[in-house]
All heavy atoms as an XYZ file, in Angstrom:
813
protein
N      20.773     -5.613     18.782
C      20.499     -5.526     17.374
C      19.302     -4.611     17.102
O      19.345     -3.794     16.217
C      20.266     -6.920     16.811
C      19.854     -6.887     15.355
S      19.808     -8.463     14.506
C      18.538     -9.330     15.363
N      18.216     -4.764     17.863
C      17.036     -3.946     17.617
C      17.281     -2.483     17.972
O      16.720     -1.593     17.338
C      15.821     -4.500     18.361
C      15.336     -5.798     17.778
C      15.431     -6.977     18.493
C      14.802     -5.841     16.497
C      15.004     -8.176     17.949
C      14.365     -7.030     15.942
C      14.466     -8.206     16.666
N      18.114     -2.217     18.957
C      18.438     -0.836     19.315
C      19.163     -0.148     18.167
O      18.900      1.019     17.867
C      19.288     -0.795     20.582
N      20.044     -0.881     17.487
C      20.750     -0.321     16.330
C      19.778     -0.029     15.192
O      19.874      0.999     14.533
C      21.831     -1.283     15.861
C      22.982     -1.428     16.819
C      23.977     -2.476     16.362
O      24.126     -2.674     15.144
O      24.594     -3.095     17.235
N      18.848     -0.946     14.972
C      17.856     -0.741     13.920
C      16.971      0.456     14.245
O      16.702      1.288     13.380
C      16.998     -1.995     13.732
C      15.892     -1.898     12.685
C      16.458     -1.564     11.307
C      15.084     -3.180     12.651
N      16.533      0.549     15.486
C      15.695      1.683     15.880
C      16.427      3.003     15.661
O      15.860      3.968     15.149
C      15.269      1.578     17.343
C      14.393      2.739     17.771
C      14.005      2.686     19.237
O      14.457      1.784     19.962
O      13.247      3.580     19.654
N      17.694      3.056     16.024
C      18.485      4.270     15.830
C      18.588      4.616     14.347
O      18.424      5.769     13.955
C      19.879      4.078     16.426
C      20.751      5.293     16.333
C      22.104      5.047     16.965
C      22.991      6.268     16.798
N      24.336      6.044     17.338
N      18.814      3.611     13.520
C      18.902      3.839     12.070
C      17.575      4.345     11.513
O      17.536      5.325     10.765
C      19.320      2.557     11.357
N      16.489      3.688     11.895
C      15.161      4.050     11.386
C      14.838      5.504     11.702
O      14.308      6.226     10.864
C      14.079      3.114     11.978
C      12.691      3.659     11.725
C      14.217      1.711     11.416
N      15.176      5.945     12.871
C      14.855      7.321     13.258
C      15.637      8.345     12.437
O      15.261      9.509     12.391
C      15.074      7.513     14.750
C      14.069      6.688     15.550
C      13.990      7.100     16.993
N      13.039      6.271     17.715
C      11.728      6.477     17.748
N      11.202      7.470     17.086
N      10.937      5.681     18.455
N      16.678      7.924     11.764
C      17.438      8.825     10.903
C      17.003      8.794      9.445
O      17.467      9.576      8.632
N      16.114      7.876      9.114
C      15.665      7.734      7.726
C      14.561      8.721      7.385
O      13.747      9.080      8.219
C      15.118      6.336      7.479
C      16.106      5.226      7.564
C      17.465      5.315      7.491
C      15.799      3.844      7.744
N      18.022      4.064      7.616
C      17.022      3.147      7.771
C      14.622      3.135      7.898
C      17.088      1.770      7.928
C      14.686      1.762      8.057
C      15.908      1.090      8.069
N      14.515      9.098      6.108
C      13.404      9.880      5.571
C      12.615      9.043      4.566
O      11.407      9.125      4.488
C      13.924     11.155      4.919
C      14.485     12.123      5.931
C      14.806     13.436      5.268
C      15.120     14.423      6.347
N      16.383     14.907      6.485
N      13.357      8.246      3.760
C      12.705      7.411      2.748
C      13.514      6.128      2.585
O      14.735      6.167      2.500
C      12.619      8.139      1.422
C      11.945      7.321      0.354
C      11.830      8.060     -0.971
N      10.636      7.571     -1.625
C       9.611      8.293     -1.979
N       9.629      9.585     -1.796
N       8.561      7.759     -2.548
N      12.815      4.994      2.532
C      13.462      3.707      2.344
C      12.701      2.883      1.312
O      11.529      3.147      1.030
C      13.559      2.895      3.659
C      14.410      3.612      4.674
C      12.204      2.577      4.214
N      13.387      1.908      0.779
C      12.754      0.911     -0.088
C      12.699     -0.389      0.689
O      13.657     -0.764      1.373
C      13.545      0.728     -1.365
N      11.576     -1.061      0.617
C      11.397     -2.368      1.234
C      11.227     -3.382      0.116
O      10.604     -3.086     -0.904
C      10.158     -2.378      2.124
C      10.047     -1.276      3.174
C       8.712     -1.350      3.882
C      11.187     -1.372      4.164
N      11.786     -4.563      0.311
C      11.639     -5.605     -0.692
C      11.581     -6.963     -0.019
O      11.803     -7.081      1.189
C      12.778     -5.541     -1.742
O      12.449     -6.402     -2.841
C      14.123     -5.914     -1.149
N      11.266     -7.971     -0.813
C      11.195     -9.341     -0.339
C      11.616    -10.263     -1.478
O      12.010     -9.789     -2.550
C       9.784     -9.673      0.199
O       9.803    -10.953      0.840
C       8.736     -9.648     -0.888
N      11.523    -11.546     -1.259
C      11.989    -12.533     -2.230
C      11.193    -12.512     -3.526
O      10.091    -11.967     -3.590
C      11.934    -13.929     -1.595
C      10.592    -14.261     -1.025
N       9.525    -14.646     -1.793
C      10.148    -14.223      0.249
C       8.478    -14.868     -1.025
N       8.829    -14.612      0.235
N      11.781    -13.139     -4.561
C      11.086    -13.278     -5.838
C       9.810    -14.084     -5.614
O       9.679    -14.799     -4.623
C      11.973    -13.964     -6.903
C      13.180    -13.114     -7.232
C      12.404    -15.342     -6.476
N       8.879    -13.942     -6.527
C       7.563    -14.565     -6.389
C       6.982    -14.246     -5.021
O       6.686    -15.131     -4.217
C       7.641    -16.076     -6.608
N       6.822    -12.934     -4.723
C       6.378    -12.527     -3.392
C       5.050    -13.184     -3.010
O       4.151    -13.299     -3.826
C       6.235    -11.013     -3.489
C       6.501    -10.634     -4.885
C       6.952    -11.830     -5.643
N       4.998    -13.598     -1.759
C       3.793    -14.229     -1.239
C       3.211    -13.367     -0.123
O       3.665    -12.246      0.105
C       4.107    -15.643     -0.744
C       5.194    -15.672      0.315
O       5.568    -14.605      0.851
O       5.674    -16.775      0.629
N       2.223    -13.886      0.559
C       1.566    -13.128      1.614
C       2.487    -12.758      2.765
O       2.367    -11.681      3.346
N       3.427    -13.643      3.097
C       4.374    -13.338      4.179
C       5.256    -12.154      3.815
O       5.422    -11.221      4.597
C       5.285    -14.539      4.472
C       4.565    -15.681      5.149
O       3.416    -15.487      5.587
O       5.162    -16.761      5.239
N       5.846    -12.205      2.627
C       6.748    -11.134      2.202
C       6.032     -9.813      2.011
O       6.472     -8.768      2.508
N       4.909     -9.845      1.298
C       4.163     -8.611      1.042
C       3.525     -8.076      2.321
O       3.529     -6.870      2.568
C       3.094     -8.847     -0.025
C       3.634     -9.129     -1.418
C       2.509     -9.604     -2.340
C       4.334     -7.912     -1.996
N       2.988     -8.974      3.148
C       2.391     -8.550      4.413
C       3.427     -7.909      5.329
O       3.168     -6.885      5.968
N       4.630     -8.499      5.381
C       5.717     -7.924      6.178
C       6.077     -6.536      5.676
O       6.255     -5.596      6.450
C       6.965     -8.817      6.103
O       6.726    -10.069      6.645
N       6.194     -6.434      4.361
C       6.591     -5.151      3.771
C       5.550     -4.065      4.037
O       5.888     -2.970      4.505
C       6.830     -5.311      2.273
N       4.299     -4.362      3.772
C       3.282     -3.323      3.953
C       2.965     -3.067      5.431
O       2.572     -1.964      5.799
C       2.047     -3.610      3.102
C       2.289     -3.261      1.662
C       2.609     -4.231      0.739
C       2.287     -1.938      1.251
C       2.887     -3.905     -0.580
C       2.572     -1.592     -0.067
C       2.870     -2.576     -0.981
N       3.186     -4.056      6.278
C       3.099     -3.810      7.722
C       4.190     -2.863      8.176
O       3.954     -1.950      8.978
N       5.395     -3.056      7.630
C       6.519     -2.180      7.967
C       6.286     -0.778      7.413
O       6.642      0.214      8.045
C       7.813     -2.786      7.444
C       9.064     -2.341      8.148
C       9.040     -1.745      9.395
C      10.301     -2.538      7.547
C      10.207     -1.349     10.041
C      11.469     -2.151      8.171
C      11.423     -1.546      9.418
N       5.667     -0.675      6.233
C       5.310      0.636      5.674
C       4.457      1.402      6.678
O       4.691      2.582      6.952
C       4.551      0.497      4.326
C       3.901      1.810      3.910
C       5.478      0.006      3.224
N       3.455      0.736      7.240
C       2.551      1.387      8.198
C       3.302      1.819      9.460
O       3.091      2.926      9.973
C       1.402      0.446      8.561
N       4.182      0.950      9.958
C       4.954      1.299     11.146
C       5.900      2.459     10.906
O       6.024      3.369     11.732
N       6.566      2.447      9.761
C       7.491      3.529      9.427
C       6.749      4.855      9.259
O       7.251      5.911      9.644
C       8.277      3.193      8.159
C       9.327      2.093      8.307
C       9.858      1.679      6.938
C      10.466      2.543      9.207
N       5.548      4.800      8.692
C       4.761      6.021      8.502
C       4.484      6.702      9.838
O       4.503      7.932      9.928
C       3.448      5.698      7.787
N       4.276      5.927     10.889
C       4.038      6.501     12.220
C       5.268      7.234     12.744
O       5.157      8.077     13.617
C       3.617      5.410     13.195
C       2.236      4.882     12.906
C       1.819      3.841     13.912
C       0.412      3.364     13.577
N      -0.129      2.465     14.571
N       6.438      6.890     12.189
C       7.686      7.560     12.575
C       8.061      8.670     11.599
O       9.130      9.256     11.699
C       8.821      6.533     12.647
C       8.652      5.422     13.670
C       9.769      4.391     13.522
C       8.630      5.995     15.081
N       7.189      8.917     10.613
C       7.457      9.962      9.635
C       8.382      9.537      8.511
O       8.919     10.377      7.796
N       8.556      8.226      8.337
C       9.435      7.702      7.288
C       8.574      7.229      6.119
O       7.621      6.470      6.303
C      10.291      6.526      7.812
C      11.174      5.963      6.705
C      11.124      6.958      9.009
N       8.908      7.668      4.919
C       8.234      7.212      3.713
C       8.889      5.919      3.255
O      10.119      5.830      3.216
C       8.347      8.268      2.591
O       7.757      9.484      3.049
C       7.665      7.804      1.322
N       8.089      4.923      2.926
C       8.627      3.640      2.478
C       7.925      3.207      1.204
O       6.708      3.343      1.078
C       8.456      2.589      3.563
N       8.722      2.720      0.265
C       8.206      2.180     -0.988
C       8.525      0.693     -1.032
O       9.605      0.275     -0.627
C       8.870      2.868     -2.180
C       8.641      4.361     -2.182
O       7.464      4.771     -2.222
O       9.623      5.118     -2.146
N       7.590     -0.099     -1.533
C       7.813     -1.536     -1.656
C       8.118     -1.836     -3.120
O       7.344     -1.492     -4.012
C       6.591     -2.337     -1.170
C       6.830     -3.825     -1.337
C       6.272     -2.002      0.280
N       9.274     -2.480     -3.329
C       9.734     -2.811     -4.679
C      10.045     -4.299     -4.727
O      10.800     -4.803     -3.897
C      10.980     -1.997     -5.015
N       9.462     -5.013     -5.688
C       9.669     -6.453     -5.800
C       9.868     -6.857     -7.248
O       9.492     -6.133     -8.165
C       8.476     -7.250     -5.213
C       8.290     -6.970     -3.740
C       7.197     -6.969     -5.988
N      10.452     -8.037     -7.411
C      10.488     -8.626     -8.751
C       9.145     -9.285     -8.990
O       8.668    -10.064     -8.159
C      11.611     -9.666     -8.868
C      11.628    -10.304    -10.238
C      12.761    -11.288    -10.447
O      13.904    -10.980    -10.055
O      12.504    -12.372    -10.999
N       8.531     -8.958    -10.124
C       7.225     -9.506    -10.437
C       7.345    -10.738    -11.293
O       8.429    -11.164    -11.626
N       6.236    -11.305    -11.628
C       4.887    -10.825    -11.343
C       4.441    -11.154     -9.917
O       5.021    -12.000     -9.262
C       4.026    -11.574    -12.354
C       4.755    -12.859    -12.580
C       6.218    -12.528    -12.454
N       3.397    -10.448     -9.498
C       2.800    -10.670     -8.188
C       1.400    -11.232     -8.405
O       0.616    -10.680     -9.180
C       2.733     -9.352     -7.382
C       2.047     -9.572     -6.054
C       4.128     -8.776     -7.197
N       1.111    -12.334     -7.726
C      -0.200    -12.966     -7.880
C      -1.308    -12.004     -7.449
O      -1.206    -11.332     -6.429
C      -0.265    -14.247     -7.045
N      -2.358    -11.963     -8.224
C      -3.488    -11.051     -7.951
C      -4.159    -11.344     -6.612
O      -4.784    -10.471     -6.031
C      -4.507    -11.151     -9.082
C      -3.862    -10.721    -10.394
C      -4.744    -10.017    -11.289
N      -5.685     -9.203    -10.561
C      -6.350     -8.209    -11.085
N      -6.166     -7.894    -12.318
N      -7.215     -7.519    -10.392
N      -4.017    -12.560     -6.114
C      -4.674    -12.899     -4.844
C      -4.142    -12.077     -3.675
O      -4.764    -12.032     -2.622
C      -4.576    -14.388     -4.551
C      -3.193    -14.890     -4.227
C      -3.233    -16.388     -3.885
N      -1.926    -16.975     -3.910
C      -1.381    -17.609     -4.938
N      -2.051    -17.745     -6.056
N      -0.181    -18.128     -4.856
N      -3.004    -11.376     -3.870
C      -2.433    -10.544     -2.811
C      -2.796     -9.069     -2.957
O      -2.363     -8.248     -2.161
C      -0.911    -10.704     -2.768
C      -0.482    -12.127     -2.533
C       0.277    -12.809     -3.471
C      -0.858    -12.804     -1.379
C       0.663    -14.117     -3.257
C      -0.488    -14.118     -1.160
C       0.282    -14.774     -2.110
O       0.643    -16.077     -1.896
N      -3.612     -8.742     -3.932
C      -3.990     -7.339     -4.162
C      -4.608     -6.683     -2.928
O      -4.475     -5.480     -2.729
C      -4.974     -7.213     -5.326
C      -4.318     -7.411     -6.691
O      -3.073     -7.542     -6.752
O      -5.059     -7.438     -7.687
N      -5.265     -7.452     -2.091
C      -5.935     -6.878     -0.916
C      -4.942     -6.359      0.128
O      -5.316     -5.606      1.022
C      -6.866     -7.910     -0.266
C      -6.152     -8.993      0.484
C      -5.955     -8.886      1.859
C      -5.650    -10.114     -0.174
C      -5.286     -9.883      2.561
C      -4.983    -11.110      0.515
C      -4.796    -10.995      1.888
N      -3.673     -6.751      0.012
C      -2.675     -6.361      1.010
C      -2.186     -4.926      0.862
O      -1.575     -4.397      1.778
C      -1.464     -7.303      0.941
C      -1.702     -8.730      1.411
C      -0.485     -9.602      1.098
C      -1.998     -8.745      2.903
N      -2.435     -4.310     -0.282
C      -1.899     -2.973     -0.523
C      -2.821     -2.197     -1.464
O      -3.536     -2.773     -2.267
C      -0.481     -3.064     -1.096
C      -0.364     -3.976     -2.302
C      -0.552     -3.480     -3.588
C      -0.092     -5.331     -2.154
C      -0.460     -4.312     -4.696
C       0.010     -6.161     -3.254
C      -0.178     -5.647     -4.519
O      -0.091     -6.469     -5.614
N      -2.772     -0.872     -1.352
C      -3.614     -0.055     -2.228
C      -3.081     -0.060     -3.665
O      -1.880     -0.269     -3.881
C      -3.534      1.343     -1.617
C      -2.374      1.331     -0.701
C      -2.074     -0.093     -0.352
N      -3.950      0.177     -4.635
C      -3.510      0.216     -6.029
C      -2.368      1.219     -6.220
O      -2.388      2.320     -5.670
C      -4.764      0.668     -6.795
C      -5.904      0.312     -5.900
C      -5.380      0.435     -4.493
N      -1.374      0.818     -6.974
C      -0.247      1.698     -7.275
C       0.809      1.768     -6.189
O       1.813      2.460     -6.345
N       0.620      1.042     -5.087
C       1.559      1.127     -3.964
C       2.767      0.211     -4.123
O       3.689      0.279     -3.332
C       0.847      0.799     -2.659
N       2.779     -0.618     -5.142
C       3.836     -1.610     -5.308
C       4.625     -1.315     -6.577
O       4.053     -1.176     -7.655
C       3.197     -2.998     -5.386
C       4.101     -4.206     -5.425
C       4.906     -4.327     -4.131
C       3.273     -5.464     -5.637
N       5.941     -1.192     -6.444
C       6.817     -1.039     -7.606
C       7.240     -2.439     -8.029
O       7.848     -3.166     -7.253
C       8.052     -0.210     -7.255
C       7.765      1.228     -6.907
C       9.069      1.956     -6.559
C       8.838      3.380     -6.170
N       8.336      4.233     -7.199
N       6.883     -2.817     -9.256
C       7.187     -4.154     -9.752
C       8.243     -4.047    -10.842
O       8.101     -3.271    -11.787
C       5.915     -4.853    -10.283
C       6.249     -6.238    -10.808
C       4.851     -4.939     -9.194
N       9.305     -4.833    -10.672
C      10.412     -4.840    -11.617
C      10.509     -6.224    -12.240
O      10.041     -7.182    -11.659
C      11.709     -4.471    -10.878
C      11.689     -3.053    -10.382
C      11.326     -2.777     -9.078
C      12.012     -2.013    -11.230
C      11.296     -1.468     -8.611
C      11.969     -0.699    -10.771
C      11.619     -0.429     -9.461
N      11.097     -6.393    -13.419
C      11.883     -5.391    -14.122
C      10.997     -4.318    -14.725
O       9.838     -4.559    -15.040
C      12.604     -6.176    -15.196
C      11.867     -7.463    -15.349
C      11.094     -7.693    -14.092
N      11.567     -3.183    -14.861
C      10.894     -2.009    -15.397
C      11.786     -0.808    -15.232
O      12.882     -0.915    -14.675
N      11.333      0.340    -15.713
C      12.162      1.541    -15.603
C      12.386      1.939    -14.142
O      11.504      1.773    -13.304
C      11.367      2.610    -16.354
C      10.002      2.063    -16.537
C      10.065      0.581    -16.358
N      13.584      2.424    -13.873
C      13.944      2.856    -12.523
C      14.174      4.360    -12.552
O      14.939      4.859    -13.368
C      15.227      2.143    -12.040
C      15.596      2.619    -10.649
C      15.035      0.640    -12.066
N      13.505      5.069    -11.672
C      13.638      6.516    -11.572
C      14.900      6.853    -10.774
O      14.964      6.570     -9.572
C      12.404      7.096    -10.893
C      12.440      8.601    -10.737
O      13.427      9.240    -11.148
O      11.462      9.140    -10.181
N      15.909      7.465    -11.399
C      17.140      7.802    -10.682
C      16.897      8.738     -9.492
O      17.594      8.643     -8.476
C      18.013      8.480    -11.735
C      17.435      8.088    -13.053
C      15.980      7.811    -12.809
N      15.920      9.620     -9.595
C      15.613     10.534     -8.483
C      15.093      9.739     -7.286
O      15.397     10.064     -6.136
C      14.600     11.585     -8.917
N      14.304      8.700     -7.548
C      13.813      7.841     -6.474
C      14.986      7.155     -5.784
O      15.085      7.162     -4.557
C      12.822      6.813     -7.022
C      12.391      5.777     -6.027
C      11.630      5.980     -4.910
C      12.699      4.382     -6.044
N      11.444      4.784     -4.247
C      12.090      3.793     -4.925
C      13.417      3.573     -6.918
C      12.181      2.436     -4.641
C      13.504      2.216     -6.642
C      12.897      1.673     -5.506
N      15.872      6.567     -6.576
C      17.039      5.900     -5.989
C      17.864      6.856     -5.140
O      18.302      6.512     -4.047
C      17.930      5.318     -7.087
C      17.513      3.989     -7.684
C      18.484      3.588     -8.791
C      17.412      2.909     -6.637
N      18.065      8.061     -5.644
C      18.878      9.049     -4.925
C      18.217      9.483     -3.618
O      18.902      9.931     -2.697
C      19.135     10.262     -5.817
N      16.896      9.332     -3.518
C      16.180      9.773     -2.315
C      16.206      8.740     -1.187
O      15.806      9.044     -0.066
C      14.721     10.096     -2.662
O      13.977      8.907     -2.902
N      16.694      7.540     -1.462
C      16.634      6.457     -0.479
C      17.756      6.534      0.545
O      18.913      6.739      0.198
C      16.691      5.101     -1.188
C      15.538      4.781     -2.128
C      15.803      3.463     -2.849
C      14.207      4.743     -1.394
N      17.385      6.323      1.803
C      18.366      6.250      2.890
C      18.807      4.821      3.159
O      19.871      4.602      3.737
C      17.771      6.829      4.180
C      17.473      8.312      4.045
O      18.391      9.055      3.659
O      16.324      8.710      4.317
N      17.994      3.843      2.766
C      18.314      2.436      3.017
C      17.394      1.533      2.205
O      16.365      1.977      1.699
C      18.164      2.109      4.498
N      17.795      0.275      2.114
C      16.977     -0.787      1.545
C      16.801     -1.832      2.641
O      17.776     -2.260      3.255
C      17.656     -1.443      0.323
C      16.824     -2.598     -0.188
C      17.902     -0.431     -0.767
N      15.559     -2.218      2.882
C      15.260     -3.217      3.908
C      14.700     -4.456      3.211
O      13.728     -4.363      2.465
C      14.238     -2.685      4.936
C      13.907     -3.762      5.969
C      14.760     -1.422      5.610
N      15.326     -5.594      3.457
C      14.879     -6.863      2.869
C      14.135     -7.642      3.946
O      14.659     -7.877      5.026
C      16.080     -7.686      2.348
C      15.598     -8.980      1.712
C      16.892     -6.869      1.349
N      12.910     -8.034      3.634
C      12.046     -8.732      4.590
C      11.710    -10.136      4.094
O      11.599    -10.364      2.880
C      10.761     -7.939      4.803
C      10.968     -6.525      5.346
C       9.749     -5.667      5.087
C      11.283     -6.583      6.824
N      11.529    -11.054      5.030
C      11.116    -12.423      4.731
C      12.069    -13.100      3.743
O      11.650    -13.862      2.881
C       9.671    -12.449      4.208
C       9.091    -13.856      4.164
O       9.337    -14.630      5.104
O       8.398    -14.173      3.181
N      13.352    -12.779      3.869
C      14.341    -13.300      2.933
C      15.721    -13.192      3.583
O      16.068    -12.135      4.102
C      14.281    -12.473      1.652
S      15.405    -12.990      0.373
N      16.493    -14.248      3.528
C      17.787    -14.231      4.207
C      18.981    -14.062      3.265
O      20.117    -14.053      3.715
C      17.964    -15.525      5.001
O      17.949    -16.635      4.109
N      18.725    -13.929      1.987
C      19.818    -13.871      1.026
C      19.540    -12.793     -0.013
O      18.502    -12.808     -0.670
C      19.952    -15.242      0.349
C      21.159    -15.370     -0.538
O      21.451    -14.431     -1.317
O      21.816    -16.421     -0.476
N      20.481    -11.851     -0.157
C      20.331    -10.729     -1.089
C      19.989    -11.211     -2.498
O      19.195    -10.584     -3.193
C      21.616     -9.901     -1.078
C      21.591     -8.706     -1.965
C      22.217     -8.576     -3.178
C      20.910     -7.464     -1.744
N      21.967     -7.332     -3.708
C      21.172     -6.633     -2.847
C      20.105     -6.978     -0.708
C      20.664     -5.336     -2.954
C      19.601     -5.696     -0.815
C      19.874     -4.894     -1.928
N      20.544    -12.329     -2.933
C      20.295    -12.800     -4.297
C      18.863    -13.278     -4.491
O      18.384    -13.327     -5.621
C      21.273    -13.929     -4.686
O      21.081    -15.051     -3.815
C      22.713    -13.453     -4.615
N      18.159    -13.600     -3.404
C      16.771    -14.079     -3.516
C      15.771    -12.979     -3.838
O      14.602    -13.251     -4.077
C      16.340    -14.776     -2.218
C      16.896    -16.141     -2.049
C      16.090    -17.228     -2.755
N      14.746    -17.327     -2.217
C      13.650    -17.341     -2.972
N      13.715    -17.268     -4.259
N      12.461    -17.435     -2.411
N      16.229    -11.710     -3.842
C      15.299    -10.641     -4.211
C      15.292    -10.427     -5.723
O      14.594     -9.562     -6.231
C      15.564     -9.328     -3.440
C      16.925     -8.726     -3.771
C      15.399     -9.557     -1.951
C      17.163     -7.353     -3.154
N      16.056    -11.238     -6.439
C      16.025    -11.235     -7.894
C      16.589     -9.982     -8.517
O      17.555     -9.400     -8.027
N      15.955     -9.538     -9.592
C      16.451     -8.386    -10.350
C      16.451     -7.103     -9.529
O      17.173     -6.162     -9.851
C      15.662     -8.203    -11.634
S      13.958     -7.637    -11.403
N      15.680     -7.058     -8.466
C      15.642     -5.869     -7.614
C      17.026     -5.619     -6.999
O      17.420     -4.481     -6.763
C      14.557     -6.004     -6.524
C      14.536     -4.817     -5.594
C      13.190     -6.177     -7.171
N      17.790     -6.690     -6.794
C      19.133     -6.541     -6.214
C      20.045     -5.705     -7.104
O      20.979     -5.073     -6.615
C      19.766     -7.909     -5.964
O      20.060     -8.555     -7.191
N      19.782     -5.695     -8.390
C      20.607     -4.947     -9.338
C      20.234     -3.464     -9.404
O      20.983     -2.659     -9.940
C      20.490     -5.579    -10.728
C      20.938     -7.022    -10.745
C      20.507     -7.752    -12.009
O      19.997     -7.105    -12.946
O      20.679     -8.978    -12.035
N      19.097     -3.111     -8.875
C      18.603     -1.736     -8.940
C      19.338     -0.834     -7.945
O      19.692      0.291     -8.264
C      17.087     -1.695     -8.662
C      16.342     -2.387     -9.799
C      16.595     -0.284     -8.442
C      14.893     -2.657     -9.503
N      19.554     -1.351     -6.746
C      20.093     -0.524     -5.670
C      21.613     -0.486     -5.712
O      22.262     -1.529     -5.650
C      19.616     -1.046     -4.312
C      18.127     -1.133     -4.205
C      17.479     -2.340     -4.127
C      17.360      0.028     -4.202
C      16.095     -2.418     -4.035
C      15.981     -0.027     -4.110
C      15.346     -1.260     -4.033
N      22.199      0.720     -5.792
C      23.651      0.804     -5.767
C      24.218      0.331     -4.432
O      23.539      0.386     -3.403
C      23.943      2.282     -5.972
C      22.642      2.987     -6.023
C      21.537      1.994     -5.901
N      25.450     -0.137     -4.454
C      26.100     -0.650     -3.239
C      26.225      0.425     -2.172
O      26.368      0.113     -0.991
C      27.463     -1.218     -3.588
N      26.143      1.683     -2.557
C      26.298      2.776     -1.590
C      25.075      2.949     -0.675
O      25.163      3.626      0.347
C      26.567      4.090     -2.328
O      25.476      4.393     -3.194
N      23.944      2.352     -1.028
C      22.742      2.451     -0.193
C      22.826      1.395      0.903
O      22.976      0.211      0.602
C      21.449      2.263     -1.022
C      21.314      3.351     -2.070
C      20.221      2.247     -0.112
C      20.115      3.176     -2.987
N      22.737      1.793      2.179
C      22.800      0.795      3.256
C      21.688     -0.238      3.133
O      20.572      0.071      2.729
C      22.597      1.640      4.525
C      22.986      3.018      4.135
C      22.623      3.158      2.686
N      22.029     -1.486      3.479
C      21.079     -2.613      3.401
C      20.839     -3.176      4.792
O      21.765     -3.370      5.563
C      21.664     -3.696      2.515
C      21.928     -3.222      1.115
C      22.683     -4.253      0.332
N      22.995     -3.732     -0.995
C      23.752     -4.365     -1.863
N      24.281     -5.526     -1.554
N      23.972     -3.823     -3.044
N      19.571     -3.434      5.066
C      19.193     -4.033      6.348
C      18.442     -5.306      6.061
O      17.528     -5.311      5.250
C      18.296     -3.067      7.161
C      17.866     -3.701      8.467
C      19.015     -1.748      7.397
């Protein structure tokens, strides 16, 4: 399983990372940890979640680094994505309104 993921990651240029609604330290920490790891591989990653996000987690990411929905969605951003990665969540429906943003044509991990 991890070999398949590694192969996929090496083919990505830009991905969206997300986690469950009411994101907590586990979900946000996983996402921003993965952002750092992907950056070492030359992959750009954006974290998108359904908000609101508690202010106590602000220390986990730099200002402006988190896309919080519901809100406007940039079609150019969506078109630039190679995949969507869901972290700290086992069910697509648990990511809330963010699940409606990504077209079915974008691979999901």
